[in-house]
C-alpha positions as YAML, in Angstrom:
chain: A
units: angstrom
residues:
- id: 1
  name: MET
  ca: [166.12, 59.76, 186.46]
- id: 2
  name: THR
  ca: [165.29, 59.86, 182.75]
- id: 3
  name: LYS
  ca: [161.53, 59.74, 183.12]
- id: 4
  name: PRO
  ca: [161.22, 62.67, 185.55]
- id: 5
  name: GLN
  ca: [163.53, 64.73, 183.35]
- id: 6
  name: THR
  ca: [161.42, 63.92, 180.28]
- id: 7
  name: ALA
  ca: [158.23, 64.92, 182.09]
- id: 8
  name: GLN
  ca: [159.90, 68.10, 183.29]
- id: 9
  name: ASN
  ca: [161.09, 68.94, 179.76]
- id: 10
  name: LYS
  ca: [157.57, 68.41, 178.44]
- id: 11
  name: ALA
  ca: [156.19, 70.71, 181.10]
- id: 12
  name: LYS
  ca: [158.65, 73.41, 180.05]
- id: 13
  name: ASN
  ca: [157.94, 73.00, 176.33]
- id: 14
  name: PRO
  ca: [156.13, 76.23, 175.26]
- id: 15
  name: LEU
  ca: [154.09, 74.41, 172.61]
- id: 16
  name: ILE
  ca: [152.84, 71.81, 175.08]
- id: 17
  name: GLN
  ca: [152.05, 74.53, 177.59]
- id: 18
  name: LEU
  ca: [150.11, 76.46, 174.92]
- id: 19
  name: PHE
  ca: [147.99, 73.42, 174.09]
- id: 20
  name: SER
  ca: [147.01, 73.09, 177.74]
- id: 21
  name: GLN
  ca: [145.62, 76.66, 177.90]
- id: 22
  name: PRO
  ca: [142.11, 76.57, 176.36]
- id: 23
  name: TYR
  ca: [141.27, 80.23, 176.89]
- id: 24
  name: LEU
  ca: [144.51, 81.42, 175.29]
- id: 25
  name: LEU
  ca: [143.96, 79.06, 172.36]
- id: 26
  name: LEU
  ca: [140.42, 80.34, 171.84]
- id: 27
  name: VAL
  ca: [141.42, 83.99, 172.11]
- id: 28
  name: LEU
  ca: [144.13, 83.41, 169.48]
- id: 29
  name: THR
  ca: [141.55, 81.64, 167.31]
- id: 30
  name: ALA
  ca: [139.26, 84.68, 167.35]
- id: 31
  name: LEU
  ca: [142.26, 86.97, 166.79]
- id: 32
  name: PHE
  ca: [143.43, 85.09, 163.69]
- id: 33
  name: TRP
  ca: [139.90, 84.88, 162.29]
- id: 34
  name: GLY
  ca: [139.45, 88.59, 162.96]
- id: 35
  name: GLY
  ca: [142.67, 89.23, 161.04]
- id: 36
  name: ASN
  ca: [141.12, 87.67, 157.93]
- id: 37
  name: MET
  ca: [139.05, 90.81, 157.28]
- id: 38
  name: VAL
  ca: [142.13, 92.99, 157.69]
- id: 39
  name: ALA
  ca: [143.99, 90.76, 155.24]
- id: 40
  name: GLY
  ca: [141.17, 91.20, 152.75]
- id: 41
  name: LYS
  ca: [141.47, 94.99, 153.03]
- id: 42
  name: MET
  ca: [145.26, 94.89, 152.74]
- id: 43
  name: ALA
  ca: [144.90, 92.77, 149.60]
- id: 44
  name: VAL
  ca: [143.28, 95.60, 147.63]
- id: 45
  name: GLY
  ca: [145.69, 96.51, 144.84]
- id: 46
  name: GLU
  ca: [148.10, 93.74, 145.87]
- id: 47
  name: ILE
  ca: [146.30, 90.56, 144.77]
- id: 48
  name: ALA
  ca: [142.94, 89.82, 143.12]
- id: 49
  name: PRO
  ca: [140.28, 88.40, 145.48]
- id: 50
  name: THR
  ca: [139.91, 85.18, 143.44]
- id: 51
  name: ILE
  ca: [143.69, 84.64, 143.41]
- id: 52
  name: LEU
  ca: [143.86, 85.24, 147.17]
- id: 53
  name: VAL
  ca: [141.11, 82.69, 147.77]
- id: 54
  name: ALA
  ca: [142.72, 80.14, 145.43]
- id: 55
  name: GLY
  ca: [146.20, 80.65, 146.87]
- id: 56
  name: ARG
  ca: [144.96, 80.55, 150.44]
- id: 57
  name: PHE
  ca: [143.16, 77.24, 150.17]
- id: 58
  name: LEU
  ca: [145.76, 75.65, 147.91]
- id: 59
  name: LEU
  ca: [148.41, 76.40, 150.52]
- id: 60
  name: GLY
  ca: [146.13, 75.16, 153.28]
- id: 61
  name: PHE
  ca: [145.45, 71.95, 151.35]
- id: 62
  name: LEU
  ca: [149.15, 71.24, 150.71]
- id: 63
  name: VAL
  ca: [150.09, 71.90, 154.35]
- id: 64
  name: ILE
  ca: [147.37, 69.77, 155.93]
- id: 65
  name: LEU
  ca: [147.36, 66.91, 153.38]
- id: 66
  name: PRO
  ca: [150.33, 64.97, 154.89]
- id: 67
  name: PHE
  ca: [148.65, 65.06, 158.32]
- id: 68
  name: ALA
  ca: [145.24, 64.13, 156.89]
- id: 69
  name: LEU
  ca: [146.40, 61.18, 154.76]
- id: 70
  name: PRO
  ca: [146.60, 58.69, 157.69]
- id: 71
  name: HIS
  ca: [142.92, 59.38, 158.42]
- id: 72
  name: PHE
  ca: [141.69, 59.08, 154.82]
- id: 73
  name: LYS
  ca: [141.79, 55.27, 154.83]
- id: 74
  name: ASN
  ca: [139.18, 55.05, 157.57]
- id: 75
  name: ASP
  ca: [137.26, 58.14, 156.45]
- id: 76
  name: TRP
  ca: [137.03, 57.47, 152.70]
- id: 77
  name: PRO
  ca: [133.69, 55.57, 152.74]
- id: 78
  name: ALA
  ca: [132.04, 58.45, 154.64]
- id: 79
  name: ILE
  ca: [133.77, 61.04, 152.44]
- id: 80
  name: ARG
  ca: [132.59, 59.31, 149.25]
- id: 81
  name: ALA
  ca: [129.03, 59.09, 150.56]
- id: 82
  name: LYS
  ca: [128.94, 62.80, 151.40]
- id: 83
  name: LEU
  ca: [131.03, 64.12, 148.50]
- id: 84
  name: PRO
  ca: [128.33, 66.56, 147.23]
- id: 85
  name: PHE
  ca: [128.03, 68.10, 150.69]
- id: 86
  name: LEU
  ca: [131.83, 68.39, 151.05]
- id: 87
  name: ALA
  ca: [132.01, 70.02, 147.62]
- id: 88
  name: PHE
  ca: [129.36, 72.52, 148.74]
- id: 89
  name: ALA
  ca: [131.16, 73.15, 152.04]
- id: 90
  name: GLY
  ca: [134.44, 73.88, 150.28]
- id: 91
  name: GLY
  ca: [133.19, 75.60, 147.15]
- id: 92
  name: VAL
  ca: [130.47, 77.73, 148.71]
- id: 93
  name: GLY
  ca: [131.02, 77.75, 152.48]
- id: 94
  name: PHE
  ca: [134.75, 78.43, 152.32]
- id: 95
  name: ALA
  ca: [135.58, 79.82, 148.87]
- id: 96
  name: GLY
  ca: [132.29, 81.66, 148.31]
- id: 97
  name: PHE
  ca: [132.27, 83.24, 151.77]
- id: 98
  name: ASN
  ca: [135.84, 84.51, 151.52]
- id: 99
  name: LEU
  ca: [135.45, 85.67, 147.93]
- id: 100
  name: PHE
  ca: [132.49, 87.91, 148.82]
- id: 101
  name: LEU
  ca: [134.34, 89.04, 151.96]
- id: 102
  name: TYR
  ca: [137.43, 90.07, 149.99]
- id: 103
  name: LEU
  ca: [135.33, 91.66, 147.23]
- id: 104
  name: GLY
  ca: [133.45, 93.68, 149.83]
- id: 105
  name: ALA
  ca: [136.73, 94.82, 151.38]
- id: 106
  name: GLN
  ca: [137.47, 96.74, 148.18]
- id: 107
  name: TYR
  ca: [134.52, 99.07, 148.79]
- id: 108
  name: THR
  ca: [134.10, 99.38, 152.55]
- id: 109
  name: THR
  ca: [136.24, 99.57, 155.66]
- id: 110
  name: ALA
  ca: [137.63, 96.53, 157.45]
- id: 111
  name: VAL
  ca: [136.00, 97.88, 160.65]
- id: 112
  name: ASN
  ca: [132.58, 97.66, 159.00]
- id: 113
  name: GLY
  ca: [133.32, 94.21, 157.61]
- id: 114
  name: ALA
  ca: [134.47, 92.87, 160.96]
- id: 115
  name: ILE
  ca: [131.44, 94.17, 162.86]
- id: 116
  name: GLU
  ca: [128.99, 92.98, 160.19]
- id: 117
  name: GLN
  ca: [130.22, 89.40, 160.67]
- id: 118
  name: ALA
  ca: [128.58, 89.49, 164.11]
- id: 119
  name: SER
  ca: [125.32, 88.86, 162.23]
- id: 120
  name: ILE
  ca: [126.32, 85.27, 161.36]
- id: 121
  name: PRO
  ca: [125.31, 83.62, 164.69]
- id: 122
  name: MET
  ca: [121.97, 85.41, 164.57]
- id: 123
  name: MET
  ca: [121.37, 84.31, 160.97]
- id: 124
  name: VAL
  ca: [122.14, 80.74, 162.02]
- id: 125
  name: MET
  ca: [119.62, 80.98, 164.86]
- id: 126
  name: LEU
  ca: [116.92, 82.36, 162.55]
- id: 127
  name: ALA
  ca: [117.58, 79.67, 159.92]
- id: 128
  name: ASN
  ca: [117.39, 76.89, 162.50]
- id: 129
  name: PHE
  ca: [114.06, 78.30, 163.68]
- id: 130
  name: ALA
  ca: [112.66, 78.74, 160.17]
- id: 131
  name: PHE
  ca: [113.79, 75.46, 158.58]
- id: 132
  name: TYR
  ca: [114.21, 73.05, 161.49]
- id: 133
  name: GLY
  ca: [111.65, 74.36, 163.95]
- id: 134
  name: GLU
  ca: [114.12, 74.86, 166.77]
- id: 135
  name: LYS
  ca: [112.29, 76.59, 169.60]
- id: 136
  name: THR
  ca: [113.40, 80.06, 170.59]
- id: 137
  name: LYS
  ca: [112.71, 82.05, 173.72]
- id: 138
  name: ALA
  ca: [111.51, 85.64, 173.76]
- id: 139
  name: LEU
  ca: [114.90, 86.81, 175.03]
- id: 140
  name: GLN
  ca: [116.59, 85.14, 172.06]
- id: 141
  name: ILE
  ca: [114.29, 86.97, 169.66]
- id: 142
  name: VAL
  ca: [115.06, 90.28, 171.36]
- id: 143
  name: GLY
  ca: [118.76, 89.46, 171.08]
- id: 144
  name: VAL
  ca: [118.44, 88.69, 167.38]
- id: 145
  name: VAL
  ca: [116.61, 91.96, 166.71]
- id: 146
  name: ALA
  ca: [119.18, 93.98, 168.68]
- id: 147
  name: THR
  ca: [122.11, 92.36, 166.88]
- id: 148
  name: ILE
  ca: [120.62, 92.78, 163.42]
- id: 149
  name: PHE
  ca: [119.81, 96.43, 164.16]
- id: 150
  name: GLY
  ca: [123.42, 96.97, 165.21]
- id: 151
  name: VAL
  ca: [124.72, 95.36, 162.03]
- id: 152
  name: LEU
  ca: [122.35, 97.42, 159.85]
- id: 153
  name: LEU
  ca: [123.48, 100.53, 161.68]
- id: 154
  name: VAL
  ca: [127.03, 99.78, 160.53]
- id: 155
  name: ALA
  ca: [125.99, 98.85, 156.99]
- id: 156
  name: THR
  ca: [124.15, 102.18, 156.58]
- id: 157
  name: ASN
  ca: [126.87, 104.29, 158.25]
- id: 158
  name: GLY
  ca: [124.62, 105.16, 161.17]
- id: 159
  name: ALA
  ca: [121.55, 106.03, 159.08]
- id: 160
  name: PRO
  ca: [119.23, 102.98, 159.01]
- id: 161
  name: THR
  ca: [116.55, 104.99, 157.18]
- id: 162
  name: ARG
  ca: [118.74, 104.57, 154.09]
- id: 163
  name: LEU
  ca: [117.33, 101.05, 153.91]
- id: 164
  name: LEU
  ca: [114.05, 102.53, 152.70]
- id: 165
  name: THR
  ca: [115.80, 103.61, 149.51]
- id: 166
  name: LEU
  ca: [118.14, 100.57, 149.45]
- id: 167
  name: ASP
  ca: [121.03, 103.00, 149.77]
- id: 168
  name: ILE
  ca: [123.69, 100.65, 151.13]
- id: 169
  name: ASN
  ca: [127.39, 100.72, 150.30]
- id: 170
  name: ILE
  ca: [128.09, 97.93, 147.80]
- id: 171
  name: GLY
  ca: [130.97, 96.70, 149.94]
- id: 172
  name: ASP
  ca: [128.75, 96.31, 153.00]
- id: 173
  name: GLY
  ca: [126.17, 94.57, 150.83]
- id: 174
  name: LEU
  ca: [128.76, 92.07, 149.55]
- id: 175
  name: ILE
  ca: [129.93, 91.32, 153.09]
- id: 176
  name: LEU
  ca: [126.36, 90.73, 154.25]
- id: 177
  name: ILE
  ca: [125.98, 88.27, 151.34]
- id: 178
  name: ALA
  ca: [129.15, 86.58, 152.61]
- id: 179
  name: CYS
  ca: [127.57, 86.35, 156.06]
- id: 180
  name: VAL
  ca: [124.44, 84.73, 154.61]
- id: 181
  name: ILE
  ca: [126.63, 82.19, 152.79]
- id: 182
  name: TYR
  ca: [128.56, 81.27, 155.92]
- id: 183
  name: ALA
  ca: [125.38, 81.09, 157.99]
- id: 184
  name: ALA
  ca: [123.92, 78.64, 155.45]
- id: 185
  name: TYR
  ca: [127.11, 76.58, 155.60]
- id: 186
  name: SER
  ca: [126.98, 76.58, 159.40]
- id: 187
  name: VAL
  ca: [123.35, 75.45, 159.49]
- id: 188
  name: LEU
  ca: [124.04, 72.63, 157.02]
- id: 189
  name: LEU
  ca: [126.98, 71.35, 159.07]
- id: 190
  name: ARG
  ca: [124.47, 69.03, 160.73]
- id: 191
  name: TYR
  ca: [124.87, 66.91, 157.58]
- id: 192
  name: ARG
  ca: [128.66, 66.80, 157.85]
- id: 193
  name: PRO
  ca: [130.04, 63.26, 157.70]
- id: 194
  name: LYS
  ca: [131.56, 61.87, 160.87]
- id: 195
  name: ILE
  ca: [135.18, 62.07, 159.81]
- id: 196
  name: HIS
  ca: [138.39, 63.38, 161.36]
- id: 197
  name: TRP
  ca: [138.63, 67.16, 161.24]
- id: 198
  name: MET
  ca: [141.87, 66.95, 159.21]
- id: 199
  name: SER
  ca: [140.15, 64.81, 156.57]
- id: 200
  name: PHE
  ca: [137.30, 67.32, 156.52]
- id: 201
  name: LEU
  ca: [139.63, 70.30, 156.05]
- id: 202
  name: ALA
  ca: [141.78, 68.61, 153.40]
- id: 203
  name: THR
  ca: [138.72, 67.62, 151.35]
- id: 204
  name: THR
  ca: [136.93, 70.96, 151.65]
- id: 205
  name: PHE
  ca: [140.15, 72.92, 150.99]
- id: 206
  name: PHE
  ca: [140.58, 70.93, 147.77]
- id: 207
  name: PHE
  ca: [137.08, 71.88, 146.62]
- id: 208
  name: ALA
  ca: [137.58, 75.49, 147.77]
- id: 209
  name: THR
  ca: [140.74, 75.75, 145.65]
- id: 210
  name: LEU
  ca: [139.04, 74.17, 142.64]
- id: 211
  name: SER
  ca: [136.03, 76.49, 143.00]
- id: 212
  name: ALA
  ca: [138.21, 79.60, 143.24]
- id: 213
  name: PHE
  ca: [139.92, 78.70, 139.96]
- id: 214
  name: VAL
  ca: [136.52, 78.06, 138.35]
- id: 215
  name: TYR
  ca: [135.23, 81.44, 139.58]
- id: 216
  name: GLU
  ca: [138.27, 83.13, 138.04]
- id: 217
  name: LEU
  ca: [137.96, 81.27, 134.72]
- id: 218
  name: VAL
  ca: [134.24, 82.03, 134.44]
- id: 219
  name: THR
  ca: [134.57, 85.74, 135.26]
- id: 220
  name: GLY
  ca: [137.82, 86.54, 133.48]
- id: 221
  name: GLY
  ca: [139.03, 83.59, 131.44]
- id: 222
  name: LEU
  ca: [142.41, 81.88, 131.40]
- id: 223
  name: PRO
  ca: [144.46, 84.90, 130.18]
- id: 224
  name: THR
  ca: [143.07, 87.06, 132.98]
- id: 225
  name: MET
  ca: [143.79, 84.36, 135.56]
- id: 226
  name: LEU
  ca: [147.38, 83.92, 134.39]
- id: 227
  name: ASN
  ca: [147.89, 87.68, 134.34]
- id: 228
  name: GLY
  ca: [146.45, 87.88, 137.85]
- id: 229
  name: PHE
  ca: [149.15, 85.55, 139.16]
- id: 230
  name: THR
  ca: [151.96, 87.50, 137.48]
- id: 231
  name: THR
  ca: [150.82, 90.82, 138.97]
- id: 232
  name: VAL
  ca: [150.66, 89.65, 142.59]
- id: 233
  name: THR
  ca: [152.95, 91.76, 144.78]
- id: 234
  name: THR
  ca: [155.17, 90.60, 147.63]
- id: 235
  name: THR
  ca: [152.53, 91.84, 150.06]
- id: 236
  name: GLY
  ca: [149.94, 89.81, 148.18]
- id: 237
  name: TRP
  ca: [151.92, 86.59, 148.58]
- id: 238
  name: MET
  ca: [152.47, 87.33, 152.27]
- id: 239
  name: LEU
  ca: [148.70, 87.64, 152.65]
- id: 240
  name: VAL
  ca: [148.28, 84.26, 150.95]
- id: 241
  name: ILE
  ca: [150.66, 82.77, 153.52]
- id: 242
  name: TYR
  ca: [148.88, 84.42, 156.44]
- id: 243
  name: THR
  ca: [145.36, 83.46, 155.37]
- id: 244
  name: GLY
  ca: [146.46, 79.98, 154.29]
- id: 245
  name: LEU
  ca: [148.08, 79.20, 157.63]
- id: 246
  name: PHE
  ca: [146.47, 81.20, 160.42]
- id: 247
  name: PRO
  ca: [142.71, 81.62, 159.74]
- id: 248
  name: SER
  ca: [142.56, 78.37, 157.73]
- id: 249
  name: ILE
  ca: [144.62, 75.82, 159.69]
- id: 250
  name: ILE
  ca: [146.05, 77.10, 162.97]
- id: 251
  name: SER
  ca: [142.74, 78.60, 164.10]
- id: 252
  name: GLN
  ca: [140.94, 75.34, 163.28]
- id: 253
  name: LEU
  ca: [143.55, 73.39, 165.28]
- id: 254
  name: PHE
  ca: [143.34, 75.77, 168.24]
- id: 255
  name: TYR
  ca: [139.53, 75.77, 168.19]
- id: 256
  name: ALA
  ca: [139.36, 71.97, 168.04]
- id: 257
  name: ARG
  ca: [141.73, 71.75, 171.02]
- id: 258
  name: GLY
  ca: [139.75, 74.38, 172.92]
- id: 259
  name: VAL
  ca: [136.52, 72.44, 172.39]
- id: 260
  name: GLU
  ca: [138.30, 69.30, 173.58]
- id: 261
  name: LEU
  ca: [139.41, 71.01, 176.80]
- id: 262
  name: ILE
  ca: [136.31, 72.98, 177.84]
- id: 263
  name: GLY
  ca: [133.48, 71.77, 175.60]
- id: 264
  name: ALA
  ca: [131.71, 73.18, 172.55]
- id: 265
  name: ASN
  ca: [129.22, 75.36, 174.42]
- id: 266
  name: ARG
  ca: [131.83, 77.36, 176.31]
- id: 267
  name: ALA
  ca: [134.28, 77.42, 173.41]
- id: 268
  name: SER
  ca: [131.70, 78.76, 170.95]
- id: 269
  name: LEU
  ca: [131.35, 81.94, 173.01]
- id: 270
  name: PHE
  ca: [134.82, 83.02, 171.88]
- id: 271
  name: ILE
  ca: [133.69, 83.15, 168.23]
- id: 272
  name: ASN
  ca: [131.72, 86.25, 169.20]
- id: 273
  name: ALA
  ca: [135.04, 88.01, 169.83]
- id: 274
  name: LEU
  ca: [135.88, 87.85, 166.10]
- id: 275
  name: PRO
  ca: [134.22, 91.21, 165.22]
- id: 276
  name: LEU
  ca: [135.92, 92.86, 168.21]
- id: 277
  name: PHE
  ca: [139.39, 91.69, 167.20]
- id: 278
  name: GLY
  ca: [138.72, 92.48, 163.55]
- id: 279
  name: ALA
  ca: [137.72, 96.05, 164.40]
- id: 280
  name: LEU
  ca: [140.68, 96.56, 166.74]
- id: 281
  name: LEU
  ca: [143.16, 95.21, 164.19]
- id: 282
  name: SER
  ca: [141.62, 97.46, 161.52]
- id: 283
  name: VAL
  ca: [142.31, 100.49, 163.68]
- id: 284
  name: LEU
  ca: [145.79, 99.39, 164.81]
- id: 285
  name: ILE
  ca: [147.11, 98.02, 161.49]
- id: 286
  name: LEU
  ca: [145.17, 99.93, 158.84]
- id: 287
  name: GLY
  ca: [144.67, 103.16, 160.77]
- id: 288
  name: GLU
  ca: [140.93, 103.17, 160.13]
- id: 289
  name: GLN
  ca: [138.65, 105.40, 162.14]
- id: 290
  name: LEU
  ca: [135.96, 104.40, 164.61]
- id: 291
  name: HIS
  ca: [132.85, 106.57, 164.45]
- id: 292
  name: GLY
  ca: [130.07, 107.15, 166.92]
- id: 293
  name: PHE
  ca: [127.70, 104.78, 165.14]
- id: 294
  name: HIS
  ca: [130.28, 101.99, 165.48]
- id: 295
  name: PHE
  ca: [130.13, 102.27, 169.27]
- id: 296
  name: VAL
  ca: [126.33, 102.43, 169.30]
- id: 297
  name: ALA
  ca: [126.19, 99.42, 166.99]
- id: 298
  name: ALA
  ca: [128.66, 97.55, 169.22]
- id: 299
  name: ILE
  ca: [126.38, 98.09, 172.24]
- id: 300
  name: PHE
  ca: [123.40, 96.64, 170.36]
- id: 301
  name: ILE
  ca: [125.42, 93.73, 168.96]
- id: 302
  name: VAL
  ca: [127.12, 92.76, 172.22]
- id: 303
  name: SER
  ca: [123.85, 93.10, 174.14]
- id: 304
  name: GLY
  ca: [121.98, 91.06, 171.53]
- id: 305
  name: ILE
  ca: [124.55, 88.25, 171.45]
- id: 306
  name: THR
  ca: [124.69, 88.16, 175.25]
- id: 307
  name: MET
  ca: [120.90, 87.90, 175.56]
- id: 308
  name: ALA
  ca: [120.65, 85.24, 172.87]
- id: 309
  name: GLU
  ca: [123.53, 83.18, 174.31]
- id: 310
  name: TYR
  ca: [122.14, 83.43, 177.85]
- id: 311
  name: ALA
  ca: [118.68, 82.32, 176.73]
- id: 312
  name: ALA
  ca: [120.09, 79.46, 174.65]
- id: 313
  name: ARG
  ca: [122.23, 78.14, 177.49]
- id: 314
  name: LYS
  ca: [119.41, 78.49, 180.02]
- id: 315
  name: LYS
  ca: [117.13, 76.54, 177.66]
- id: 316
  name: ALA
  ca: [119.80, 73.86, 177.20]
- id: 317
  name: SER
  ca: [120.42, 73.51, 180.95]
- id: 318
  name: SER
  ca: [116.68, 73.26, 181.72]
- id: 319
  name: SER
  ca: [116.21, 70.57, 179.05]
- id: 320
  name: ASN
  ca: [119.05, 68.52, 180.58]
- id: 321
  name: ASP
  ca: [117.50, 68.62, 184.05]
...
């Protein structure tokens, strides 16, 4: 009688049930990642961007380290061999991306920042074509152009002709730099060592934390850094907790489980929902306004991503035949 009761209890366990629902896990992943831009906007006046980045990844490192330690013994030779790449992934891919994202949030809306992040998959596709010669179909190129036009429409507040005079809001410019950084990190993931994902996160979070402190010391010095910690508000510390747990760890766990259940190709589609959730949360939590150009841009971006994804999957399926 014990075994059936144990199985029944497991079936009723909400956590176990959650981890058997790939689509719910992936939706929550995109939701938490979308909330990162909102957190960056909420941080303005509450905590310095460098302190938020340092606190976020330090918390993430301390939380995941006990779970990662059992894997380090087997992974250490691969980690040591790829230490420069892991330092780049943490210091630039994680810390650099979020630092520019949070800096940009001080000058532009979270709605803009969320939508502009839709450019990352297209940047990755262009980089793979330019540097690795990955073949692209005409429909993919059309999709890239449509998505980039939509992003530029947001960055110029609905007036793309402003590009001719380089009249772009500094905040939007900083976020587009963040997107370039993360696209570069994504492209270079092909050189990632074959280690457990917890070992990867623990190592890169360590370098992200170290890099954030270095950024702060270089730009402001030790007195400024110490003063930055003393002036963090309660809201600022709450944002450290949110970003350190949800976008950093829980989303990674949920995404890894989603990939395990339905495969990387299908799971990756949900990443495209990040700008949507980010924009919705910006309206609901921050009370920001959606303008006509946001809707027009969304049509171009969604259409572009759909065309590019369809062409990529059709190409993949034909090559497997």
